[in-house]
Backbone bond lengths (Angstrom), bond angles and torsions (degrees), N, CA, C in turn:
res aa  C-N    CA-C-N  psi(-1)  N-CA   C-N-CA  omega(-1)  CA-C   N-CA-C  phi
1 M - - - 1.468 - - 1.531 111.68 -
2 R 1.367 115.39 -39.89 1.462 118.64 178.36 1.517 110.86 -63.28
3 L 1.339 116.25 -38.66 1.452 119.98 179.10 1.528 110.88 -63.30
4 L 1.337 116.16 -43.07 1.462 119.40 178.41 1.521 111.68 -63.33
5 T 1.340 115.01 -38.28 1.454 119.64 178.55 1.525 111.01 -63.63
6 K 1.349 115.04 -44.54 1.461 118.75 179.42 1.519 111.96 -65.23
7 L 1.354 115.38 -39.41 1.464 118.36 178.33 1.526 111.21 -65.17
8 G 1.343 115.56 -39.17 1.452 119.20 177.70 1.512 112.42 -64.10
9 A 1.337 115.79 -41.35 1.461 120.05 178.89 1.522 110.72 -65.25
10 A 1.339 115.86 -40.79 1.465 119.76 179.34 1.529 111.12 -64.08
11 A 1.353 115.13 -41.95 1.463 118.97 179.09 1.535 111.06 -64.79
12 T 1.329 116.00 -37.96 1.462 120.03 178.53 1.525 111.37 -64.94
13 L 1.338 116.27 -43.08 1.456 120.53 178.80 1.534 111.05 -64.78
14 A 1.343 115.55 -40.82 1.469 119.15 178.93 1.512 110.83 -63.50
15 A 1.333 116.76 -41.49 1.464 120.63 179.46 1.523 110.63 -65.35
16 A 1.339 115.87 -41.24 1.463 119.96 179.32 1.528 110.90 -64.54
17 A 1.342 115.78 -41.05 1.464 119.76 178.52 1.526 111.04 -63.11
18 H 1.322 116.61 -38.54 1.464 120.60 178.34 1.530 110.59 -64.81
19 V 1.324 116.65 -43.61 1.458 120.88 179.32 1.526 110.60 -61.69
20 V 1.341 116.75 -43.87 1.453 120.41 -179.10 1.525 110.36 -65.11
21 R 1.344 116.59 -45.98 1.458 119.73 -179.25 1.533 110.60 -62.79
22 D 1.329 116.05 -45.22 1.459 119.84 -179.86 1.519 110.71 -61.77
23 G 1.305 116.14 -41.55 1.464 120.44 -177.77 1.509 113.73 -68.51
24 N 1.334 117.05 -22.02 1.451 120.58 -177.08 1.517 114.44 -108.72
25 Q 1.346 117.08 -11.13 1.450 119.92 -177.22 1.520 114.24 -121.60
26 R 1.322 118.63 -18.39 1.468 119.50 -179.16 1.512 109.25 -82.77
27 L 1.325 115.25 112.38 1.453 121.68 -177.86 1.532 110.56 -78.66
28 V 1.316 116.10 137.92 1.459 120.31 175.41 1.524 108.42 -121.68
29 T 1.322 115.81 144.99 1.468 121.07 173.67 1.517 108.02 -103.93
30 I 1.315 115.99 135.33 1.468 121.64 178.99 1.522 107.68 -126.31
31 S 1.317 115.99 127.42 1.461 121.75 -176.21 1.522 111.45 -99.43
32 Y 1.333 115.19 140.67 1.465 122.48 178.03 1.520 108.55 -136.02
33 T 1.325 115.33 155.60 1.460 121.79 171.96 1.516 108.62 -122.84
34 L 1.316 116.05 126.24 1.459 121.95 176.01 1.528 107.16 -107.50
35 R 1.326 115.52 122.47 1.467 120.86 -175.75 1.528 111.31 -114.67
36 N 1.309 114.54 138.25 1.463 120.20 172.94 1.524 108.02 -160.29
37 P 1.343 118.10 127.49 1.463 119.88 -177.59 1.523 113.28 -68.37
38 S 1.333 118.20 -13.23 1.454 121.56 179.65 1.527 113.19 -89.77
39 L 1.336 117.10 -4.54 1.465 119.79 177.70 1.520 108.89 -57.74
40 P 1.323 118.97 128.91 1.469 119.93 177.76 1.526 111.19 -55.54
41 A 1.330 116.17 139.01 1.458 121.92 -171.80 1.518 113.21 -56.76
42 A 1.320 117.59 -36.09 1.461 120.59 -177.16 1.525 112.82 -65.77
43 F 1.340 116.55 -18.84 1.470 120.29 -177.98 1.524 112.25 -102.22
44 D 1.325 116.85 5.87 1.458 119.87 175.08 1.531 108.49 -64.59
45 G 1.329 116.46 122.05 1.449 121.73 -177.48 1.522 114.36 94.67
46 L 1.329 118.25 -0.54 1.465 121.03 177.24 1.524 109.92 -57.30
47 R 1.336 116.48 132.09 1.471 121.03 -179.24 1.529 109.54 -113.65
48 I 1.324 114.48 126.66 1.468 122.71 -175.94 1.523 109.60 -118.93
49 L 1.314 117.00 131.17 1.459 120.97 169.08 1.525 107.86 -89.68
50 H 1.331 115.82 129.34 1.469 121.04 -177.52 1.528 108.53 -113.92
51 L 1.336 115.31 117.45 1.466 122.61 177.14 1.528 108.59 -119.79
52 S 1.342 115.16 153.19 1.459 118.03 178.85 1.528 109.75 -159.14
53 D 1.328 115.07 157.52 1.471 123.39 167.04 1.534 112.85 52.01
54 L 1.322 116.39 55.58 1.459 120.08 174.51 1.530 110.52 -64.52
55 H 1.312 116.95 -40.58 1.472 122.55 -179.25 1.532 112.03 50.63
56 A 1.342 114.44 42.67 1.474 122.01 175.12 1.524 113.18 64.68
57 A 1.330 118.64 18.34 1.461 121.23 178.92 1.527 110.16 -72.50
58 T 1.326 115.90 154.43 1.457 121.86 177.59 1.520 110.03 -119.06
59 F 1.326 114.56 142.98 1.457 122.13 177.29 1.529 107.36 -127.34
60 G 1.320 114.42 74.34 1.452 120.48 -175.73 1.522 111.27 84.73
61 K 1.337 115.64 168.83 1.456 120.82 -179.79 1.524 109.41 -60.86
62 N 1.323 115.79 131.31 1.462 122.37 -179.62 1.530 111.91 53.97
63 Q 1.334 116.18 33.65 1.476 123.24 177.91 1.539 111.13 59.91
64 R 1.312 116.60 31.95 1.459 121.13 -173.69 1.511 113.15 -57.87
65 R 1.332 118.69 -46.23 1.469 120.26 -176.45 1.531 111.98 -66.17
66 L 1.315 115.95 -38.46 1.450 120.17 177.80 1.524 110.58 -65.80
67 L 1.315 116.84 -43.71 1.457 120.94 -177.81 1.530 111.21 -70.45
68 E 1.316 117.53 -32.62 1.464 120.03 176.52 1.526 111.32 -62.11
69 V 1.324 116.34 -40.59 1.467 119.19 177.09 1.523 109.98 -64.48
70 I 1.321 116.47 -45.34 1.459 120.76 -179.05 1.520 111.17 -61.47
71 D 1.333 117.18 -37.96 1.461 121.14 -178.95 1.526 112.83 -63.94
72 H 1.321 116.90 -20.88 1.462 120.49 -179.79 1.530 112.78 -97.35
73 L 1.316 116.19 5.74 1.454 120.46 178.73 1.529 109.24 -105.72
74 D 1.286 115.62 133.79 1.477 121.14 -178.77 1.525 108.87 -85.96
75 A 1.326 116.06 98.72 1.467 119.97 -174.94 1.516 110.81 -132.19
76 D 1.330 114.86 161.19 1.462 121.48 179.71 1.519 112.71 -104.19
77 M 1.334 117.10 -28.10 1.459 120.35 -179.66 1.525 109.66 -162.11
78 V 1.333 115.66 170.78 1.469 122.44 -178.30 1.512 109.44 -125.46
79 F 1.338 116.30 135.03 1.458 123.43 170.04 1.534 108.16 -110.30
80 I 1.331 116.68 134.98 1.468 122.55 174.42 1.522 107.66 -121.98
81 T 1.343 116.52 120.63 1.459 119.39 -174.24 1.531 113.60 -105.33
82 G 1.343 115.48 50.21 1.455 119.98 165.79 1.508 117.80 95.46
83 D 1.338 113.51 167.09 1.468 125.32 178.77 1.524 112.70 57.36
84 L 1.320 115.73 51.75 1.460 120.58 171.67 1.517 110.80 -68.50
85 I 1.319 116.65 -36.54 1.454 121.92 177.26 1.520 109.14 -106.99
86 D 1.341 115.82 175.12 1.452 121.38 -179.73 1.526 108.51 -128.62
87 R 1.306 116.01 126.63 1.468 119.45 -175.29 1.522 112.86 -63.60
88 R 1.332 117.31 -21.87 1.470 120.15 -179.73 1.529 111.83 -83.88
89 R 1.337 117.31 -29.17 1.465 119.86 -171.38 1.518 113.73 -115.11
90 T 1.319 118.67 -16.48 1.455 120.73 -179.01 1.517 108.82 -87.59
91 V 1.330 115.10 94.34 1.464 120.39 -173.18 1.531 112.12 -124.62
92 S 1.330 117.70 2.29 1.463 121.36 -178.02 1.523 109.37 -157.68
93 D 1.337 115.61 169.45 1.464 119.26 175.88 1.527 110.48 -59.50
94 R 1.307 116.99 -37.55 1.454 120.24 -178.65 1.527 111.43 -63.33
95 S 1.314 117.33 -40.73 1.466 119.66 -178.85 1.523 112.53 -74.80
96 M 1.329 117.65 -9.13 1.461 121.11 173.18 1.528 112.49 -84.16
97 Q 1.323 116.88 -15.01 1.453 120.11 -169.50 1.534 114.42 -60.48
98 P 1.339 120.54 -38.16 1.465 117.58 177.52 1.530 112.87 -56.38
99 A 1.334 116.24 -40.61 1.461 119.92 179.18 1.519 111.33 -72.90
100 L 1.323 117.37 -45.83 1.455 120.11 -177.21 1.526 111.70 -66.76
101 T 1.334 116.66 -38.95 1.462 119.87 176.82 1.520 110.61 -60.37
102 L 1.340 116.39 -43.95 1.460 119.51 179.66 1.523 110.51 -62.12
103 L 1.319 118.01 -43.82 1.466 120.65 -179.97 1.524 110.86 -62.09
104 K 1.317 116.87 -46.34 1.470 120.14 -178.62 1.520 111.23 -61.78
105 E 1.334 116.37 -44.12 1.459 119.65 -176.69 1.525 111.53 -71.42
106 L 1.304 117.48 -37.96 1.461 120.16 177.17 1.525 110.93 -63.21
107 S 1.332 116.42 -42.05 1.457 120.04 -177.13 1.526 112.20 -65.15
108 K 1.336 117.45 -22.06 1.466 120.92 175.81 1.517 111.60 -76.12
109 R 1.326 115.58 -21.17 1.454 120.72 -172.21 1.526 113.62 -101.10
110 L 1.346 115.30 -45.79 1.462 120.34 -171.02 1.524 110.09 -146.22
111 P 1.328 118.06 151.70 1.465 119.17 169.71 1.534 109.16 -58.55
112 T 1.315 116.02 127.94 1.466 121.19 -173.51 1.521 110.17 -130.64
113 V 1.324 115.80 133.55 1.463 121.22 175.27 1.519 108.59 -126.15
114 R 1.303 115.39 151.84 1.457 120.07 -178.80 1.519 110.57 -140.18
115 V 1.312 114.07 161.36 1.456 122.04 172.81 1.516 107.38 -131.26
116 D 1.316 117.54 147.25 1.464 120.88 178.33 1.527 110.01 -72.35
117 G 1.340 115.11 147.24 1.457 120.64 171.14 1.510 109.52 -98.28
118 N 1.330 116.14 -147.56 1.467 119.84 177.84 1.519 112.98 -90.29
119 H 1.340 118.06 -17.25 1.462 119.47 -177.17 1.522 112.87 -85.07
120 E 1.333 118.96 -33.38 1.473 118.83 179.36 1.528 112.09 -58.40
121 P 1.329 119.77 -50.35 1.466 118.55 -178.69 1.513 114.84 -73.31
122 S 1.343 117.84 -21.74 1.464 119.65 -176.31 1.523 112.80 -94.91
123 S 1.322 117.66 -2.49 1.462 120.61 177.13 1.523 110.39 -78.76
124 G 1.312 116.28 146.06 1.451 120.38 175.10 1.519 113.00 -67.52
125 M 1.335 116.26 -13.77 1.464 122.08 178.54 1.516 112.06 -103.28
126 S 1.324 116.54 18.95 1.461 120.76 -172.34 1.530 112.71 -56.29
127 A 1.325 117.78 -53.37 1.464 120.61 -175.90 1.538 110.58 -62.08
128 R 1.304 116.30 -42.44 1.467 120.68 179.95 1.531 110.55 -64.34
129 F 1.319 116.25 -44.54 1.466 118.87 179.85 1.525 110.73 -63.12
130 Q 1.328 117.64 -44.80 1.445 119.89 -178.43 1.524 111.40 -61.38
131 A 1.309 116.96 -38.85 1.463 119.96 179.26 1.528 111.05 -64.05
132 L 1.339 116.68 -44.33 1.462 120.49 -178.94 1.527 111.08 -71.56
133 A 1.336 116.26 -38.52 1.462 119.23 179.68 1.516 110.61 -67.61
134 D 1.331 117.03 -38.64 1.456 120.48 -179.99 1.520 112.18 -69.54
135 A 1.332 117.09 -16.72 1.462 120.90 177.52 1.528 111.78 -77.41
136 T 1.325 116.94 -13.34 1.458 120.71 173.64 1.528 108.70 -82.99
137 A 1.312 116.13 174.98 1.464 119.83 -179.64 1.525 112.59 -85.40
138 V 1.332 117.04 4.96 1.468 120.71 177.92 1.526 108.99 -79.26
139 Q 1.312 116.29 130.95 1.456 120.52 -177.90 1.522 111.22 -91.46
140 N 1.322 115.87 127.41 1.462 121.74 175.14 1.526 107.74 -90.81
141 V 1.315 116.06 112.45 1.486 119.93 -176.67 1.522 111.76 -98.49
142 T 1.321 118.19 12.60 1.454 120.43 179.73 1.525 110.83 -56.29
143 G 1.327 116.20 120.07 1.451 121.20 177.88 1.510 115.19 78.26
144 R 1.347 117.25 12.42 1.457 117.62 -178.97 1.523 110.88 -148.40
145 A 1.319 114.60 177.25 1.450 121.09 -178.60 1.518 110.18 -116.17
146 L 1.324 114.78 147.30 1.459 121.48 176.24 1.529 107.37 -128.68
147 T 1.324 116.37 121.19 1.462 120.35 179.54 1.519 110.00 -94.27
148 V 1.341 114.68 129.46 1.464 121.32 178.37 1.523 107.76 -111.71
149 K 1.331 116.21 128.21 1.462 120.94 -175.99 1.527 110.36 -115.70
150 K 1.330 115.10 141.06 1.457 123.29 170.49 1.518 106.87 -137.11
151 G 1.335 116.21 105.72 1.457 119.13 -174.31 1.516 110.08 62.69
152 D 1.313 115.97 -128.81 1.468 120.50 179.87 1.529 112.25 -89.02
153 D 1.332 117.13 -6.14 1.466 120.97 -178.56 1.522 111.05 -95.00
154 R 1.330 114.85 155.40 1.456 119.36 177.01 1.523 110.21 -154.47
155 L 1.307 114.14 156.16 1.460 120.41 170.76 1.518 107.54 -135.63
156 V 1.326 114.93 163.11 1.464 120.98 -175.72 1.522 109.34 -117.71
157 I 1.338 115.70 128.11 1.464 122.28 174.30 1.524 107.41 -99.83
158 L 1.334 115.67 124.39 1.470 121.83 -176.86 1.518 109.56 -116.94
159 G 1.336 116.51 134.13 1.457 121.24 178.18 1.516 110.65 -109.56
160 V 1.325 116.75 112.22 1.467 121.04 -177.96 1.526 109.95 -83.53
161 P 1.327 118.56 125.09 1.472 120.71 176.79 1.520 110.91 -62.77
162 D 1.317 116.13 138.09 1.455 120.19 177.96 1.530 110.33 -73.20
163 M 1.317 115.59 159.87 1.466 120.32 179.06 1.519 111.79 -60.67
164 A 1.331 117.28 -29.88 1.460 120.29 178.66 1.532 111.02 -67.37
165 T 1.320 116.86 -25.19 1.462 121.62 177.19 1.518 111.19 -81.84
166 T 1.327 116.53 -40.30 1.460 120.68 -173.34 1.520 114.36 -88.60
167 N 1.346 117.46 -22.75 1.467 121.78 -175.42 1.519 112.17 57.44
168 L 1.336 116.16 35.21 1.449 121.47 179.67 1.524 110.27 -105.45
169 N 1.347 116.63 155.21 1.457 118.52 171.53 1.521 108.77 -77.16
170 E 1.327 117.30 176.76 1.471 120.08 -172.65 1.526 112.22 -62.34
171 T 1.326 116.41 -40.87 1.462 119.60 -178.94 1.522 111.53 -64.20
172 A 1.332 115.78 -46.32 1.463 119.89 -179.75 1.527 110.34 -69.25
173 W 1.339 116.65 -36.04 1.458 119.83 178.08 1.532 110.45 -62.28
174 E 1.331 117.09 -44.04 1.463 119.57 178.89 1.521 110.79 -61.93
175 A 1.317 117.38 -40.18 1.454 120.29 178.31 1.530 110.56 -62.09
176 R 1.339 117.23 -41.04 1.464 121.11 178.38 1.525 110.24 -65.42
177 M 1.317 116.68 -41.63 1.460 121.03 178.84 1.521 110.85 -60.70
178 R 1.338 116.82 -44.19 1.460 120.97 -179.17 1.533 110.74 -67.15
179 E 1.332 117.20 -36.06 1.464 120.53 176.80 1.519 111.31 -62.95
180 L 1.324 116.42 -38.08 1.452 120.73 179.03 1.527 111.82 -66.97
181 C 1.325 115.92 -40.55 1.466 120.72 -173.78 1.520 113.49 -85.14
182 A 1.338 117.51 -29.34 1.467 121.40 -171.56 1.523 114.98 -57.70
183 P 1.335 120.27 -40.87 1.468 119.05 -178.02 1.523 113.82 -61.69
184 Y 1.327 116.85 -15.64 1.459 120.83 -176.28 1.532 111.75 -110.51
185 K 1.332 116.52 22.98 1.465 120.30 -174.81 1.520 112.57 -63.71
186 D 1.329 117.10 -22.08 1.457 120.07 179.18 1.532 112.01 -91.58
187 E 1.337 116.56 -2.02 1.469 122.09 175.77 1.524 108.34 -102.02
188 F 1.333 116.18 161.45 1.460 118.41 173.41 1.523 107.58 -83.22
189 R 1.346 116.58 125.02 1.465 121.64 -170.40 1.529 112.23 -111.35
190 L 1.328 114.42 131.82 1.461 122.08 168.88 1.517 105.77 -110.71
191 V 1.322 117.19 123.85 1.465 121.28 -172.20 1.524 110.61 -113.88
192 L 1.333 115.84 127.42 1.454 121.86 172.24 1.527 107.18 -102.14
193 S 1.339 116.15 119.47 1.458 121.11 -178.28 1.520 107.17 -145.70
194 H 1.313 117.59 123.00 1.459 121.18 -167.88 1.522 114.31 -59.68
195 R 1.339 118.01 -41.54 1.461 120.31 -168.40 1.535 113.47 -99.36
196 P 1.343 116.66 125.56 1.458 120.29 -177.40 1.524 114.19 -83.84
197 Q 1.315 118.81 -15.17 1.464 119.59 -174.66 1.525 112.14 -69.12
198 F 1.337 116.68 -8.32 1.459 120.27 178.29 1.533 111.81 -95.67
199 F 1.310 115.88 31.02 1.473 121.28 -179.44 1.525 111.21 -52.86
200 D 1.332 116.71 -44.16 1.471 119.98 -179.39 1.528 111.15 -58.19
201 A 1.330 116.64 -38.32 1.466 120.14 179.63 1.513 111.15 -66.67
202 Y 1.319 117.40 -39.47 1.466 120.65 178.71 1.532 110.08 -65.42
203 V 1.327 116.43 -37.18 1.462 120.74 177.91 1.529 109.45 -65.75
204 R 1.331 116.33 -46.04 1.467 120.09 -179.35 1.529 111.42 -61.47
205 A 1.341 116.73 -32.20 1.456 120.81 179.50 1.519 112.78 -79.82
206 G 1.332 117.20 -6.19 1.459 121.12 177.72 1.516 113.79 69.61
207 L 1.325 117.18 34.76 1.466 120.76 -177.47 1.526 110.03 -86.20
208 P 1.323 118.37 128.08 1.470 119.70 -176.01 1.515 114.02 -72.16
209 F 1.343 117.57 -48.97 1.463 121.49 -177.39 1.524 109.58 -127.81
210 V 1.333 117.03 125.25 1.460 122.30 179.49 1.535 108.21 -127.06
211 F 1.334 116.22 133.97 1.463 122.35 -179.46 1.527 108.45 -113.66
212 C 1.348 116.99 128.26 1.462 122.17 -175.24 1.529 111.30 -135.35
213 G 1.322 115.26 171.24 1.461 122.83 173.95 1.522 108.77 -142.74
214 H 1.342 116.55 -123.90 1.460 124.82 167.54 1.526 116.22 72.31
215 A 1.336 119.34 -39.92 1.466 120.92 -172.09 1.516 113.37 -84.08
216 H 1.323 118.07 -8.78 1.465 122.37 177.34 1.519 112.94 55.92
217 G 1.305 117.04 29.28 1.467 119.86 -179.91 1.512 113.92 66.90
218 G 1.324 116.67 12.99 1.461 119.61 -174.91 1.516 112.76 85.57
219 Q 1.344 117.12 5.27 1.467 126.13 176.81 1.523 112.99 63.80
220 F 1.324 117.47 -58.31 1.467 122.63 175.89 1.517 108.62 -116.02
221 R 1.327 116.74 126.08 1.462 121.06 179.31 1.533 108.78 -121.56
222 L 1.318 115.57 128.82 1.452 121.71 -178.57 1.528 110.18 -119.18
223 P 1.321 117.24 147.90 1.471 119.63 176.61 1.521 110.63 -55.86
224 L 1.316 115.95 141.37 1.460 125.02 179.64 1.529 112.30 73.43
225 L 1.339 118.16 -46.45 1.464 120.87 -178.59 1.521 112.47 -77.91
226 G 1.329 117.25 -37.75 1.458 121.43 -175.26 1.513 111.58 80.05
227 A 1.333 116.83 -142.26 1.456 122.11 -176.29 1.525 111.21 -68.50
228 L 1.332 116.12 142.23 1.463 120.73 -178.21 1.533 113.26 -95.67
229 Y 1.348 117.13 -37.48 1.460 118.29 -175.14 1.519 110.43 -157.55
230 A 1.316 116.17 143.95 1.466 122.29 172.66 1.511 109.45 -144.66
231 P 1.339 117.53 147.00 1.465 120.40 178.78 1.525 111.34 -56.54
232 E 1.316 115.19 137.22 1.458 124.86 179.41 1.523 114.11 66.66
233 Q 1.329 118.34 -9.98 1.465 120.85 177.94 1.528 111.88 -106.48
234 G 1.324 116.47 -19.16 1.445 119.75 175.50 1.520 114.67 77.39
235 I 1.332 115.37 -150.18 1.466 122.73 -175.65 1.528 110.61 -77.37
236 L 1.331 116.10 141.46 1.471 123.90 -179.93 1.524 111.96 50.17
237 P 1.317 116.69 57.47 1.479 120.59 -178.74 1.519 111.48 -71.45
238 K 1.309 115.25 156.42 1.472 121.44 -177.38 1.527 113.20 -101.72
239 L 1.332 116.98 -24.10 1.462 119.82 -173.79 1.524 109.77 -111.33
240 T 1.335 117.03 79.56 1.451 120.56 -174.73 1.527 114.21 -127.86
241 Q 1.313 119.02 -18.73 1.456 121.00 -179.18 1.522 109.64 -161.92
242 G 1.316 115.38 161.80 1.450 121.25 169.05 1.511 115.05 76.57
243 L 1.326 114.51 -167.53 1.461 123.28 -173.61 1.525 110.69 -97.05
244 H 1.321 115.73 128.11 1.462 122.68 178.16 1.522 108.01 -121.56
245 R 1.322 116.12 135.21 1.463 121.48 -172.57 1.532 110.09 -129.14
246 R 1.304 114.78 138.26 1.466 120.59 171.26 1.521 107.67 -151.55
247 G 1.334 115.72 121.43 1.444 118.96 -175.18 1.522 110.38 58.41
248 N 1.321 116.41 -127.10 1.468 120.89 179.32 1.522 113.32 -98.02
249 T 1.343 116.97 7.01 1.468 121.50 178.85 1.525 110.48 -97.92
250 Q 1.325 115.44 130.35 1.462 121.47 176.06 1.527 108.35 -123.88
251 M 1.330 115.96 122.56 1.458 122.21 -178.77 1.528 109.07 -113.57
252 L 1.322 115.14 128.19 1.457 121.02 -178.91 1.529 109.14 -111.49
253 I 1.339 116.29 121.90 1.465 121.83 -177.78 1.517 109.54 -107.90
254 N 1.320 116.01 120.56 1.470 121.78 176.43 1.528 109.72 -86.67
255 R 1.338 116.69 137.20 1.476 120.51 -179.11 1.526 113.12 -71.78
256 G 1.310 117.43 -12.82 1.453 120.43 177.79 1.509 113.15 88.16
257 L 1.344 114.34 170.68 1.459 121.87 -176.63 1.529 112.95 -108.20
258 G 1.324 117.18 -35.29 1.459 120.31 -174.21 1.522 112.64 -120.27
259 N 1.336 113.72 -167.87 1.462 121.37 -178.37 1.516 109.72 -128.04
260 S 1.325 115.36 159.15 1.453 119.68 179.93 1.525 110.48 -125.46
261 G 1.333 117.30 -99.74 1.465 120.43 -177.91 1.515 112.43 -62.03
262 F 1.347 117.09 -42.95 1.456 121.04 172.16 1.518 108.32 -87.13
263 P 1.333 118.20 127.04 1.476 119.46 -175.35 1.516 114.64 -75.39
264 I 1.323 118.35 -14.85 1.470 120.37 -178.63 1.519 109.85 -135.30
265 R 1.338 114.69 160.36 1.456 121.70 171.02 1.525 107.78 -120.64
266 F 1.331 116.37 157.26 1.466 120.40 -176.59 1.527 108.60 -138.29
267 G 1.342 115.49 133.21 1.459 120.25 -179.60 1.523 112.30 62.23
268 N 1.323 116.31 30.35 1.457 120.44 -165.07 1.529 108.93 -158.33
269 H 1.334 117.01 72.40 1.451 120.99 -174.37 1.532 112.30 -65.38
270 P 1.324 118.30 150.24 1.460 121.95 173.51 1.529 110.63 -56.03
271 E 1.327 115.66 139.24 1.469 120.12 -169.63 1.530 113.08 -116.57
272 I 1.323 114.22 138.33 1.464 122.54 163.35 1.522 106.15 -112.16
273 G 1.318 116.74 115.09 1.456 120.16 179.10 1.518 111.42 -85.58
274 V 1.317 116.76 138.26 1.460 122.26 177.68 1.533 106.43 -121.38
275 I 1.312 116.60 109.39 1.463 121.57 -172.08 1.528 110.35 -113.66
276 T 1.303 115.84 130.52 1.467 121.68 174.69 1.521 109.14 -110.74
277 L 1.325 116.48 127.34 1.462 121.14 177.04 1.525 108.84 -91.24
278 R 1.338 115.06 136.35 1.456 120.32 -178.93 1.530 110.57 -129.67
279 R 1.322 114.93 135.81 1.466 121.24 173.55 1.530 107.25 -85.84
280 E 1.312 115.58 77.64 1.459 122.44 -175.35 1.523 109.25 -141.50
281 P 1.327 116.91 158.58 1.470 118.86 175.63 1.528 111.25 -60.18
282 I 1.307 115.41 145.38 1.461 120.41 173.53 1.523 108.29 -68.13
283 L 1.307 116.99 129.39 1.458 119.80 -179.12 1.525 110.68 -64.20
284 K 1.331 115.79 153.30 1.462 119.89 -177.63 1.523 111.88 -56.46
285 E 1.335 116.59 -41.15 1.471 117.95 -178.44 1.514 111.16 -70.35
286 E 1.345 117.64 -17.51 1.451 120.48 177.85 1.534 111.91 -80.99
287 K 1.330 117.06 -9.27 1.454 119.18 -178.86 1.518 112.70 -104.63
288 K 1.332 116.81 2.13 1.453 119.65 179.02 1.528 109.58 -69.90
289 K 1.332 115.12 146.68 1.460 120.02 177.49 1.519 109.56 -101.77
């Protein structure tokens, strides 16, 4: 009987380990369509890969498994919405390599832009990481605008500095965000901003498409309940994944690739977002408040 009990316990532990590994290492791709009739015609059909919150995680040697998935996706460019490194674990050049390898390999494949999250500026290796990351062909748009042209059409990619970079309170941060975006109000704007809990601010600023991360999909997701916790949103948060719409603003939240304070995720696989932009009317259900 003791042997059977031990075998049962071992089998249970093995099954639990498999579930944990699968939940934290099996990459899933999720497709979204963002529609707006004001999208410049030349960018109708533009496909963007959206990555976020690597937190120094590895997916095979030199990020091989992650890059293999990306190589099979038909995309035009990549957006990264922060937290490539982790302030708790990025303590040396070696611990930066998962992030730097990903940046280097992505830049060989597709035009890639990134924005800092809250971990890049708060890491003790921040200056070193920024120098090495900036040496890749990936453009850091934090605090600035990047204009992309196709023929006579163009759109503007804006990178909103995170609160950890600005050291501002929410009111002052929103004012800074609006100052950054306002000069381009007559252009079509794609905004990279790490934190999704400021959805109301993005709506007030009249931003059509906003890309975020930070919430890690709620870290633990349970049937019926959904997400259990997210930073700054607390228990049972609402803004942790997927597409959120209010008026003419659409915010897309990526569940992220890695983990930070919590070492594991559950019911919440690492995500590669595949977004298609369409020059089409916003659907009625997309305009509900």
